[in-house]
C-alpha angles and dihedrals in degrees: 000000000000127000126207108188121187135180072193134357115229111170137084151183149244147057122299119273093005113166124231118266124284113207122240130209089235109115110208114205132199125195127201105208096192093059097024090233126142131199125205114202139168135267130211128179088270109037149353119246136196112193137187097022109168117229101161135037125257107288096209125111113004089001093061111119089356130127104279120255123220115255117228121193115218114265111268096026121149106202124208101225095172102101133062118246139220122295120232116267113295139125117283097242113346099174108059093181094051102063098175100105124070115245108262109243100181133034134175142157085234087075109117098119135132138202131221122205124182143160120286114276096008110176120226086238096054096097095199121180112267127226112200114195125208113194124221132216109141093286083285109082137022145104135189093236096061109123090233087071098045101144098195097104095040091055096040093047093050091054091049089057092051096255103100117186142183118237124210129176127178134201116232134185120271142200116356090350095059103027110033113142129201137134089257090058091045092054091054093046091245104126113125093023089172090059090044089056091051089051093050091053091053089053088053090053092052091051100041116017093090089071087059093053093263129130115234091200092060108053125149119193119201140168148154134244109336088002084061088052089053090052091051092048093051083054090057099034115145087357088294097304132115106265121253138165111291139141110286113240122241111258109248133190093278097104103335097127087121089063087060094046094045088055091050093048091046087059093047094056093045095249098124107132141160094271140031092239094056090048088052091052090051094051089049090055095054120102111260093237090049092054094040096050095045090051092049093051089051093045095052089047085065102033117021087194090093093296090282121165098022098110105041137153116302124225135228101039135123091271094043104028095179139001107305092237091055090048090056095045091054098044097251102147144086111297135206096040137122120237139191118192129174148143140215120264093246098027093144097054095088091056099044128091112242090213095074109125109158143021091263088055090053089047093054093044093052092046091050093048096043111024095185095062110113124231086243091053092050094047089050091051093051089052091051091052105045113191088233088073091065139063127214123233102229092180087061093037090235123140130231084247089069092056090044092058093040091058092048090052092048091050100047094039104036119359100048097041087051090054092045093051101053111353084241155155126302126224133202123180129202108244151137131344123246094028094042107211102343135185112302095013090113091060092077087062099046093051094028097243087149088093099047148026118023088354105049096100098041106044117110132206088263090054090053092046095050090048090052092048096047095049087055092048093050091049088044092052089047088052106037108008084247123101094201104052100083126089107264096014130129103284127220095023102160134191112278087232127027114236115274092009124150093202119124090194114091128217104244125221110203115196123194131359130058091308095056103143144095111271121204127237116289094022100104088122086069085058090056106249140062098248096170098057095041097046092046083060098047094040094051108119093241094051093042089053090053088052092050097243 
């Protein structure tokens, strides 16, 4: 299996100037012989798609917050897989100043569905590599049917470059519905339900993708933002072991903020009781919209940016038996896999207040965002990022301290975990002005939105070229474990660390922009930052513990 971990995913697919798909009257059909179930999909001039395939049971009622249960279609079913399904419970558009996502028009707790997209006329015996996408959104928003994640051009472009792939994406539970935490949920092994949903979908792929022409032995999972976190946590799931019955650990303080927030929300909806089990039953009886709306009001009171990141994965749990950083340090993760990990140049910009004007402002911002950071840690961080390394943007009335804090956030949230995870490659996309290359900006390249939507009138020839090369590189990685082998891919992309090396300085692959090149070991200064020194600080076990990772 291959893993593509992104703090943000930046690359994309397809031939230059390719038009969006036109739909055909042809009806592709897939039959699952073991279960005697058939799916009827849709075909365009580019791809075949099978939508709204159920992999998990309805998660309402007694299944709310619970470990997901596989859904089995009745034998003999002929499933209409031509229409998109409901998203998991979330607000329609919680981030007004970030108009990338579509407004969600339909939500339901019966949302555990997936989609499969493949090249035209794919044979069941094709055994093509499989790319499985996990969307991001702060564990708060996201759905597989968002137009930002339309895989048509990714799939078509890969086929045109002789590396055809099968694309799969799954819905998973979000917010309080996916990441509630309590002792009762721990006792029933139901912590981190959203991650368990992802895992169930991956099992579905193993059992069924061959009928669609995919190879279950050649699966690459990839994601952006919290979807990338999901990829990383699938990598370390169960400490890298096959799950089996075992006592569930008691959640500690590592990343159990969701437990505190669940307790507060339980009180807000008047479900406080004498036992955790009684509280859980009360929460399960609430109407979905009552719980959703109360949770959202609470979330935005803590985080005005759409309430993101309030309900997050809990550790320790059976799925995450220790802090993820500790699992990586101690070798408790899946082995014998290929990985790519990266980030956008200004990944932290979206998460940083533009009103920061001094070191004391940054210190307060860090303390407010991460209450467990010690004064000594904050002081050291300020020393590692001297304001003299950054320039203000007078035209936007933004101080150098904003860019200073933004880079800190990028490093401890995206860059340094990526390096800790796989000792890996670094990515930099070309992108927007003002924010530089912010969070999510790479998605337009991965799914080729550079030629349509919000970016139709601003994309350049270099944007389209990067999109084309990256699509080929991702398909090449899925095929060969090497992103440079396919025709039309980025060439000369080497491993971050040579085999048997003792070096702690990675080779850096920069994609897009004026610095697009491969930089050799020890040349991170040419990239404009001392990554090794800063990441050694953020990845230190004491500091990582204070950050909750």
